[in-house]
N, C-alpha and C positions, 0 to 999 in steps of 0.2 A: 027836526030829527036828523041826527048825523048818520050817514051811511057807514056800514061796516063791511069790509072785505075779508073773506076767510081764505087764507093761503095755507092749506094744510091745517096744522094746529095753531097757526098764528092769526090772531084777530087784529086787523088794522083799522082803527077808528079813532076819531078825535075824543071819543068818550072812553076808550079802553086804555089800559096801561101802555106806556110808551114802547114802541118798537124801535130797534136800532138797525139802520142800514149802514154798514160800515165795511171798510176795507182799504184798498189801494186806489189812488187816482188812476194809474195806468198799470197794466201788467208789465212787469220787467222780466220776470222769470217764473217758471213753475215753482221753484223752491221758495222764492220770496212770497208768492201767492199762498202757498201752503203754510209757511211760517206765520204770515199775517192772519190767515183764517184761523189757525190754531189759537193764537193769542186772543182774538175776538171771541171765538167760540167758548174758550175756557172762562174768560171773564164774564161773558153774558150768561153762561150756565150758572156760575157761582152767584150772580146777582139776580137771576131769574128774569132776564130781559130777553124777549123774543128777538132773534137775530137773523139778518139777511146779509149775505156777503155781496159786496159790489167791487167791480173793477172794470176799466175800459180796455178793450182790445185795440182801440185806435183813438188817438186824440187828433182829430182832423182840423182843429182850429188853433193850432199852436202859433205863437207870434212869429217864429222864424222857420223857414223851410229846413233848417239844419237841426231843429229841435227833435228830440225823440218822440215818436208818435205811438209806438207800441208794436206788438208782434204781428198784428193783422188779424183778419177774421178767422182763418182756419186754425192757426197756432193758438190764438187767443181762446177760441171755444174749447180747444183741447185742455188748456190750463184751467178754465172755469169748470169743465166737466170733472177734472181731477179733484178740484176743491169740493165739489158736490159729492163725489163718491167717497172721499176721505172723511168729510165732516158732516154729511147729511144735512146741509143747510140750503135754503132757497138761495137763488142767485139773481142779481140785477146787473145789467149792462146796457149801454146805450148803442143806438144805431144811427147812422148818418145818411144812408141811402135806402130807398124803398126796397131794393132787392136783398138787402141784408136782413130784413125783418123776419122772413120765414125761417131761414136757417138758424138765426139766433133764438127764435122762439122754441126750436126743438131742444135747446140745451138749457136756457135760462127761464126763470119763472116770471120775472118782471122786466119788460123792455122799457128803456128810458128814452123819452123824446128830449133831445138836447135843447138848452135854452135858446141858442142862436138859431135853431132850426124849427122852433115851435110853431111857426106860422106856415110851414111848408106842407101844403095840403096833400100832395102825393105821398109824402112820408107818413103823415098822419093816417091816411087811408090804408096804406100797406101795413102799418103797425096794428091798426084796429082789426084788420082781417085775420090776423093770427089768433085772435081771441085770448091772447096773453094778458096778464095784468100790465097796466101802463102807468109809469111815473112821468108826469108832465112837468118839466122844469119851466118855471116862469122866466121868460126872457128879461134881461136887465133893462130893456127898453119898453116893457109893457107895464101898465097899471094893473093892479090886482083884478079890477072889474073886467079887463079885456080877456081874462082867462075863459070867460064864458064862451067866446067864439071858438076857442080850441076845444073846449068840452063839447060844444054842439057838433063840431066836425066828427069827433069820435063817436058820439051817440048816433049821428046820422049814418056812420059807417058800420054800426052794429056792435060797438064795444062800450060797455058802461063800467068796466072794472078799472076805475081810474083813481089815481092819487095825484095831488097837486104838491109841488115842491117850490118853496121860496129859496132864493139864492142871492138876494140883494138886488139893488137897482143902481144904474149908472148915476153918478153924482159928479158932474164936472169931468175933469180929466183925471185918469189914473186912480179912480176912487169908486167904491161901492158903499152904499148905505142900506140898512135894513129898516124899513118902516114897520114898527110893531103894530101900528093900527091897520096894516095890511093883512095881518093874520085873521082878524075877525071877518074881513071881506072875503078872503079865501075860504074860510070855514062856512060862510053863508051859502056856498054852493053845495054844502053837505058832504062832499067827498073828503076822505082822509087827507090831512095836510102834514107834510114833512118839512123840516127845516134843514137845508144844506148849509151847515154852519161853517165848514171849512172853505167852501167856495165863496161864501159871503165875506171872508177875510181877505179876498184878493185885492190887489192894487193893480188893475190891468195896465200892461205896458209900462210899468214904473221902472223896470230894468231895461237895459239897452236891447236885450233880445228876448225878454220873457216878462211875465207878471211877477210882481213882488207880493208880499203878504204880511199879515199881522198875527203870526202864530201865538204870540203872548196873550192875545185877547180872546182866544177860543173859548175859555171857560165862561167868561163874563157874557159873551154873545150867546153861547148855547143856553145859559140860564135865562137870559132875556126871552129867547124864543120859546123854550119849553114852558115858560111861565104863562104862555098864551093858551095853554090847554089844547095841544095839538097831538096828532097821532104818533109822532116820533121824530127822531133825529137822523140826519144823514151826515156821515162823518168819515173823513179820510185820515189814515194814520200811516206811519212808516217807521221801521226800526231805526233809521238814521235820516231824518228829514233833510238835513243839509246835503245828503248824497242822493236824494230822490231824483228821478229823471223827469219829473213833472210836478209842479206846484208844491215843492218842498217847503217854501216859506209859509204855507198855510196848513201843512199837515201836523196833526198831533203826534208827538213822540209816542211810539207804541208802548213804552214802559210806563207811561203816565195814564194809560187807558183805564185801569181799574179805579184809581183815585178819582179820575174825571167822571166816570159813569156812576160811581157811588153818590156823588153830589147831584148829578143830573137826575138820577132815578128818585132820590129823596125829594127833590123839588117837584118832579112830576106827580108823585104820590100825594104830596101836600096840596098842590093845585087842584087835582081831581077829586080830592076829599071834601072840597069846599063847595057850598051852594053858591051859584052866581048871584050877584046883587043887581037888581034891575034899577038902573039910574036914568033910564030914558025919560 
């Protein structure tokens, strides 16, 4: 039995129609956040896809100390609040330190545990205590089965409003791969599973001072993931990916969003209309 989370009118479950968590990798300006949220909101409304806006106020794990990190906690939360007020959509953002959890939970609906920090117990406990919904990014260095330990920490700290998010696994140097057989393992925990398709396109450290990416493969990889019968997709887009201040090589061009989601939604509906075949 797959668990279902109810976020307002949005049902998040591996058995329900796909949900989209989408937006910017990092907040660059309030104007860009509103522009991006407008595009996502309009397309998702026309396609009847439940939508959650996401963006980071800080990218604490950039390759170079000179890389853009974001506006910071206070300014970032003001930008996110402006998006919520304007478009009436739920919000998701990540935290990096335990003391950020409580103030972030006052503004956003879903707090994200970053992949590289997913084993940090103090951060997990602080996030759990907010009673917010939690999106757990699977670290690039963890096997799917090891997510059970992180789940247990949240449950022991009193929070069971959990989602699991696949974002690829380290494969040698400067490369990530996504094991499609990992999705059934994540689903076996019964919590909703999201697929962070744009971060899975990364080539970590492949540029002299930043990660590279394989934007051209976003549709093929998204289809592969959504075909596993999961709760939804996690996607970053940008009006001009080549000018994005973080992870531009992985971002979907914003003007391609509608065509992209039309195909992904059609595949989600097809997959979930079929009875599973027991081949065990």
